[in-house]
N, C-alpha and C positions, 0 to 999 in steps of 0.2 A: 439712343441711350440703351445701355446694356441692361437686360432683364435681371432682376435680383436672383440670387442663387436660392434654391429650395432650402428650407430650414433643416431638413433631414440629411442634407448632404454636407460632408466634411471634406474640405479641399486642403491639400498640402503641396506646396511648391518645393521641388527638389532644389537643394542648396547649390548644386553645381551644374544644373541644366535648366532648360526652359520647359522640361516635360512636367505636366501637371497630372497628379494622381488623384482620382476621385474615389472615395469610399462611400458606398451606399448600403444601408441596412438591407439584408436579404429577407425574404419571406421565410419564416421558420418552417422547417420541414426536412425530411431526409433526402439527401442527394441519391442518385442511382448507386446502389451499394456495390454492384459488380465493378464498375470502373474505379470506385473509391477504394475498394479492397485491393484491386490490382495496383493502383498507385501507391497504396500503403506498403505492399510487398516490394515494389521496385525501389522504394526509398527506405527500406529497413536499415541500411547501413547508416543513414542519417540519424535514426533513433539511437543506434549503438554509440554513435559519436556524441550525441547529446548526453548520454549516460556517462561516457568517459569524461566529458567536460565537467559534469556535476561532481564526479568523484575527484577530479583534479582541484576543483574549487574547494573541496573539503579536505585537501591535503592528503588524499589517499595515496598519492605517489611518493610521499616522503616516509622516512622511517618512523618518525614520531607520530605521523598521521595514522599509519597502520597499527602502531602500538596502541594508540588511543581508541582506534576502531574496535579492538578486542578488549581493551581494559575497561572502557565505558560500560558495556553491557554486563561485564563480570562484576564490577563494583555495584551496579544497580541490583543485580541478583543478590549480592551479599547484604545490601541494605534491606531488601525485602525479607530475606531469610532471618536477619536479626529482629526485624519488626514482628514477624510472625512468631518467632521463638519467644519474644517477650510477651506477646498477647496470649499465647497458648501455653499450657503446662508442658506439652511436649510437641515438638515439631516434626518428629520422624527422622531426625539426624540427616546423615548423608543421602539416604534414599529420597527424602523430601527435597533436599537441596538439588538433587539431580532432576527431580520433577519440575521444580521451580525454574531452574536454569533453562531446561529444554523448552518448556512452555513459554517462558518469558521471551526467549530468543525468537521463536517462530511468531509469537504475537507481535513483537517489534518489527518483524518483516512487514506485516500488514499496516501497522500504525506509521512506520517510517515512509511507506509508500504514500500514505495519505498526507503526511506532513510535507513531503517533497512536492506532491502533486497539487496541493491547494494553492501554491504560488506559481505553478508552472505556466499557466496561461497569462495571468496578470503580470507576471515578471518577465514574460517573453514578448512584450509589446512590439519592439523594433523588429524582432524576428518574424512575428505574425504579419506586420505591415509590409515587410520588404521581401518575404520569401514565400513561394507557393509550395505548400506541402500539406498533407493531412494533419490537422491540428491534434488529432488523437495521439500523435507521436509524443506530444509533450508529457501527458500523464503516463504514457507507456514507458518513456525514458525514466520517469521517476520510480516506477515499479521495478524496472531493471536495475536501477541504482540501489534501491533498497535490497534487492535480492543479492547483489554483489556484496553489500555490507553484511548480509546475513551469513553468507558462506564461511567467512573466517571464524565466526563464533562457534561453528561446529568443531573447530580444532581445539578450543579450550574446553569444550564439553566432553571430549573423548576421555581424558583422564578421570573426570568426575563420573562418567558413565561406568568405567571399570571399577572405580573406587566404591561405587554403590553396590557392587556385586553383580552387575548385569553382564551378560555374555552375549555377543552377537549371534544371531541365527537368521534363518531365512525370513522370519517375520519382519526384519528390517527392510526388506524389499518394498514393504507397504509404504515406507517413507516417501517414495517417489510420487505415487498418485496423490497422497495426502498433501504433500508440498505443492503439487500442481493445483489442487483444489484451493489451498490457501492463496495461491497466485491468482486464481479466478476471483476470489473475494476481494483481494487487494486491488486488482485491476478495475473491477466494477466500482468500488468505493473511491478509488483514485479519480476515475472519470467523473463521478458525481460531484466530488468536492472541487475538482478543477473547474468545472463549468459553473458550479454554484458560487464560487468566489467571484466570478465575473459580475454576477447580479447582486450578491450580498457581500460587501467588502469586509464585514466584521466576522465572516465565517471562520477565517484563520484564527482569530482570537478565541472564538467559541470552541473551536476544535480542540484546543489544548485541554480544556476542562472535560469535554465530552470523552476524549480518549482516556483520561485518567479514570473517569467513572466506569467506562467500558472495561478497563483493566480490572477494577475491583469486582465487577459483575461477571467476570469470566473465571472458569476453573483453573486459575494459575497459582494464586496464593493459597489455594486449597484444592482438594480433589472433588470431582463431580459428585462422588458418593456422599460427600459431607454436606451437600446443599439440602436444607430442609424441604420437605414435600411442598410446603406452601409457596416456595419460591422456584419450583421446577419449571413453571411456565416461562420464567426469565431465560432459562437455558434454551428453550424452544425458540424464543424470539431473538436470541443472540446468534448472529451468523457464524461466529467462530467457535461457539461452545461445542457443537458436535464434532468439529474437526479437532479441537483440543482434547476431547475425550478419546477420539481415535488415535491421536498423537500419543496420549498417555498410555493407551493400551500397548502400543508398539514399543515405546521407549521404556516405560516403567515396569510393565507387566510381561513384556516379551511375548505377546500374543497378537494374533491378527485382530484388527479393529472390527467392531460389530457392523453388520450390514445396515442396521438402522442408523447408526452414526454416519456411516459413509453416504447413505442415501440422502439423509437430511442435509449433510454438509455439501453434497453435490448439488442438491436443489437450491440451496442458498447461493452457492458459487455461480451456477448458471444463471439464476434469476438476477443477481446483482450485476453480473457481467453484461447481460442483455439490456437491462434497464439503464445501467450507467453508460453503456456504449451508444444505445439509441438516443438517449437524452443528450449526450455530448455531441454526437455527430449532427443531430438535428439542429443544434444551437450554434455550432462552430462558425457558420457563415456570417454571423453578426458579431463575432467577437471583436473584429477590427474596429467597429464604430463604438464599442463600449469601453475600450481600453484608454 
């Protein structure tokens, strides 16, 4: 008589062969990081292909899809500008609109990364069960997709930038490291929500409201200097607040960002990237049995 199968073991028969695949939960812990990172680098093209697939699914390769990709954030910026203009006696005109557009677009890069990543693992069940690859590529592809969606928004911001009276200078070179720090924050948060969704399936629904609150608590609909002193601690606890302040210095004021904002933004970026990466990688070996 055959011994009963252990309760922690999940068995799946291949539909077209007699091969039996057995998935068992792994002990939580980090794999050897050296081989893991080398495997990640060897399969980097796979992550780029995942990103292209996500963009095609969003009709990025069609004319109307590309138009909507640019039109959607522009309309959102107009809605918030009208809202602020109604609530305040003066909004600052085109100069404030330029600030709102640039800040909202870079903030959307971070939030779009999280929205895509939160469903990347739970939505990739068949891929995870049938393909061997570093699972961190799934949220990584989401960040890459969000970045590709961010780049076209710069094109519609250029005329607003000049209309606001700004003129390009060498200070714009600071955009590159600041965007890289935004990328670190986006990657860390993307890995956290992607792994968290595996354990808490309502996280995706909660995220919608959390991101909206985060938007209102960030210096986007207002300048950092307008935040009352009693609420300044919220800016310190906000991972993107120092980076948005640095972004505003570069775009709005045409000056180099302060060292304090860069240091705090870099600390947040590195911390979130390490915490998110270590948490995701340490858990990814048991994703297959939880999907």
